[in-house]
GUPA-532586 format. One record per residue (C-alpha): x, y, z; residue number from 0. Coordinates in steps of 0.25 Angstrom, whole numbers, plus 2048, in hexadecimal, padded with zeros to 3 digits. Layout:
# residues N
X:Y:Z:NUM
...
//
This chain:
# residues 293
D0A:B1B:475:0
D06:B0C:478:1
CF7:B0D:474:2
CF4:AFE:476:3
CFC:AF3:47D:4
D09:AF1:474:5
D04:AFB:469:6
D0B:B09:469:7
D07:B14:460:8
D12:B1D:45B:9
D0D:B2B:456:10
D15:B36:44F:11
D12:B42:446:12
D10:B41:437:13
D0F:B4F:433:14
D01:B54:438:15
CFD:B46:43B:16
D03:B3A:442:17
D07:B2C:43F:18
D08:B20:449:19
D10:B14:44A:20
D0D:B08:453:21
D16:AFF:45B:22
D12:AF1:460:23
D19:AEC:46C:24
D18:ADE:46F:25
D20:AD5:479:26
D28:ACF:46D:27
D27:AD9:462:28
D26:AE8:45F:29
D20:AED:452:30
D20:AFB:44D:31
D14:AFE:443:32
D19:B09:439:33
D25:B12:439:34
D20:B1F:435:35
D28:B29:42D:36
D37:B28:42B:37
D3A:B30:438:38
D2F:B29:441:39
D38:B1E:446:40
D43:B27:44C:41
D39:B33:450:42
D2D:B2B:455:43
D2E:B1C:456:44
D3C:B1B:45C:45
D39:B25:467:46
D2B:B1E:46A:47
D32:B10:46B:48
D3D:B16:475:49
D31:B1C:47D:50
D2C:B0E:480:51
D39:B08:482:52
D3C:B02:474:53
D44:B05:468:54
D44:B02:459:55
D4C:AF5:45C:56
D40:AF0:464:57
D37:AF0:458:58
D36:AE3:451:59
D2D:AE7:444:60
D28:AF3:43D:61
D1A:AF1:438:62
D18:AFB:42C:63
D09:AFD:42A:64
D0A:B02:41C:65
D11:B0A:412:66
D11:B19:415:67
D1B:B22:419:68
D16:B25:427:69
D16:B16:42A:70
D23:B10:424:71
D2C:B1C:423:72
D33:B19:42F:73
D36:B0A:42B:74
D45:B0D:426:75
D48:B15:432:76
D43:B0A:43C:77
D4A:AFF:434:78
D57:B07:435:79
D55:B08:444:80
D52:AF9:446:81
D57:AF1:43A:82
D50:AE4:440:83
D42:AEA:43F:84
D39:AE2:436:85
D2F:AEA:42D:86
D21:AE5:42A:87
D17:AEB:420:88
D0C:AE7:417:89
D11:AE0:40B:90
D09:AE8:402:91
D10:AF5:407:92
D1E:AEF:408:93
D24:AF5:3FC:94
D1F:B03:400:95
D24:B01:40F:96
D32:AFC:40A:97
D34:B06:3FF:98
D33:B16:400:99
D33:B18:3F1:100
D28:B0E:3EF:101
D1F:B13:3FA:102
D21:B22:3F5:103
D1E:B1E:3E7:104
D12:B15:3E9:105
D0B:B1A:3F6:106
D0F:B29:3F6:107
D10:B2C:3E7:108
D04:B23:3E2:109
CFC:B2F:3DE:110
D06:B36:3D4:111
D01:B2E:3C8:112
CF4:B34:3CA:113
CF9:B42:3CA:114
CFB:B46:3D8:115
D03:B43:3E4:116
D0C:B47:3F0:117
D15:B53:3EE:118
D24:B52:3EE:119
D26:B56:3FD:120
D1C:B4C:402:121
D23:B41:3FA:122
D30:B45:3FF:123
D2B:B45:40D:124
D25:B37:40B:125
D32:B32:405:126
D3A:B37:411:127
D31:B31:41B:128
D31:B24:415:129
D3E:B22:41B:130
D45:B19:411:131
D42:B0A:40D:132
D41:AFF:417:133
D3E:AF1:414:134
D32:AE9:41A:135
D35:ADB:420:136
D27:AD6:41F:137
D1B:AD9:417:138
D0D:AD6:41E:139
D00:AD3:417:140
CF7:AD3:424:141
CF3:AC8:42D:142
D00:AC6:433:143
D03:AC7:442:144
D0E:ACE:449:145
D13:AC9:456:146
D15:AD3:461:147
D17:AC9:46D:148
D11:ABC:473:149
D02:ABC:470:150
D02:ACA:469:151
D01:ACB:45A:152
CFC:AD6:451:153
CF6:AD3:443:154
CFA:ADA:436:155
CEE:AE0:42F:156
CEE:AE3:420:157
CE7:AF0:41F:158
CE9:AF5:410:159
CE3:B01:409:160
CEC:B0C:40E:161
CF7:B04:408:162
CF6:AF6:403:163
CFF:AF0:40E:164
CFA:AF8:41A:165
CFB:AF0:426:166
CF5:AF1:435:167
CF6:AE9:441:168
CEB:AE3:44A:169
CEE:AE1:459:170
CE4:AD8:45E:171
CE9:ADA:46D:172
CE4:AE8:46D:173
CDA:AE8:461:174
CE3:AF3:45A:175
CE4:AF4:44B:176
CF0:AFC:447:177
CEB:B00:439:178
CF5:B0C:436:179
CEF:B12:429:180
CE6:B07:425:181
CDA:B10:427:182
CDB:B1F:426:183
CCD:B25:428:184
CCB:B32:420:185
CDA:B35:421:186
CE5:B39:42B:187
CE4:B45:434:188
CEE:B4E:43A:189
CEF:B4F:44A:190
CE4:B5A:44A:191
CDA:B51:443:192
CDB:B57:435:193
CD9:B4E:429:194
CE7:B4E:423:195
CEA:B42:419:196
CE0:B39:412:197
CE0:B2A:413:198
CE7:B23:408:199
CE3:B15:404:200
CE7:B0F:3F7:201
CDD:B04:3F7:202
CCE:B07:3FB:203
CC9:AF9:3FC:204
CD5:AF4:405:205
CD4:B01:40D:206
CC6:AFF:410:207
CC7:AF0:413:208
CD2:AF4:41D:209
CC9:AFD:424:210
CBE:AF3:425:211
CC8:AE9:429:212
CCC:AF2:435:213
CBE:AF5:438:214
CBA:AE6:439:215
CC6:AE4:442:216
CBF:AED:44C:217
CCD:AF2:452:218
CCC:AF7:461:219
CD8:B01:45D:220
CDB:B07:44F:221
CEA:B0B:44E:222
CEE:B14:442:223
CF9:B1D:43E:224
CF2:B2A:43D:225
CE6:B2A:446:226
CE5:B29:455:227
CE3:B1B:45B:228
CD4:B17:45A:229
CCC:B0D:462:230
CBF:B06:461:231
CB4:B0D:459:232
CBD:B19:456:233
CC6:B0F:44E:234
CBA:B09:447:235
CB5:B17:443:236
CC2:B1B:43D:237
CC2:B0E:435:238
CB4:B12:430:239
CB8:B20:42D:240
CC3:B1A:425:241
CBA:B11:41D:242
CB0:B1C:41B:243
CBB:B25:415:244
CBD:B1C:40A:245
CAF:B1D:406:246
CB1:B2C:405:247
CBD:B2A:3FC:248
CB5:B21:3F3:249
CAA:B2B:3F2:250
CB3:B37:3EF:251
CBA:B2E:3E4:252
CAC:B2A:3DE:253
CA7:B39:3DF:254
CB4:B3E:3D8:255
CB4:B34:3CD:256
CA5:B36:3CA:257
CA8:B45:3CA:258
CB2:B43:3BF:259
CBF:B43:3C7:260
CC7:B37:3C2:261
CD5:B3C:3C6:262
CDB:B37:3D3:263
CE1:B44:3D6:264
CD4:B4B:3D5:265
CCD:B40:3DD:266
CD7:B42:3E8:267
CD5:B51:3E8:268
CC6:B4E:3E9:269
CC8:B44:3F4:270
CD1:B4E:3FC:271
CC5:B58:3FB:272
CBA:B4F:3FF:273
CC1:B46:409:274
CCC:B4F:40F:275
CD2:B59:40D:276
CDF:B52:410:277
CEB:B5C:412:278
CF5:B51:412:279
CF7:B46:407:280
CEA:B49:401:281
CEE:B41:3F5:282
CED:B34:3FD:283
CDE:B34:3FC:284
CE1:B32:3ED:285
CE5:B24:3F0:286
CD7:B21:3F7:287
CD0:B28:3EB:288
CD8:B1F:3E1:289
CD4:B13:3EA:290
CC6:B16:3E8:291
CC6:B18:3D9:292
//
């Protein structure tokens, strides 16, 4: 639905949870934020566009927030539907967004050298949902502005931590920060509110700095990929909880090391016990543990 003037939230199922794309509609340009999984364009995005009187041919650009299967998996499908589409992403994430082999090896199989990782079925699902390689036209670093129409621009935010090149958008007209996965509280929940998946961040310092940056912006609206729309104090409280969780991860990491646990696999199991439990992708808390070691 159109949640703010010219800002549409497109929500679809992602197993037990949901994932959102955003559509920015201006007088002159239309920008889609993220493409979901490989089947999201055909199954979700196209029907939504048709429901508001648009088509894929009306899109000008796709703004990819970061390198993750549920955010860039539909890139190739959309490109095939509209070869004129220009794709933008964070320059630091470009190689992963463009190449399925690279993102699978470095984002999803990062833990294997430490003796643990995703099972074969999960890896096969991720590969299928990545949807095939798709080139990126422009790499962004934050600070750029994207023109939507006369007198209306949105600012590109560099929000690293979850991934090095994670981007968001700031819409000054509405006071909305579209942050996608830049802050992840204590994890992602299913639709019933049960904690499901841990927050993954590869760099603790930059992730914490990102959360503080967003907090200082004092957004009126906080728009994410896996949580309901937040406004005012609710948004600030979410950011505060996200920052507080990193303190908990740090404490558990120190506690484990002082107790003689030095292996990342064992520390990850400890974090799952102390901070979770996380029934889905529990190994991803290991990335945060490693970031605090």
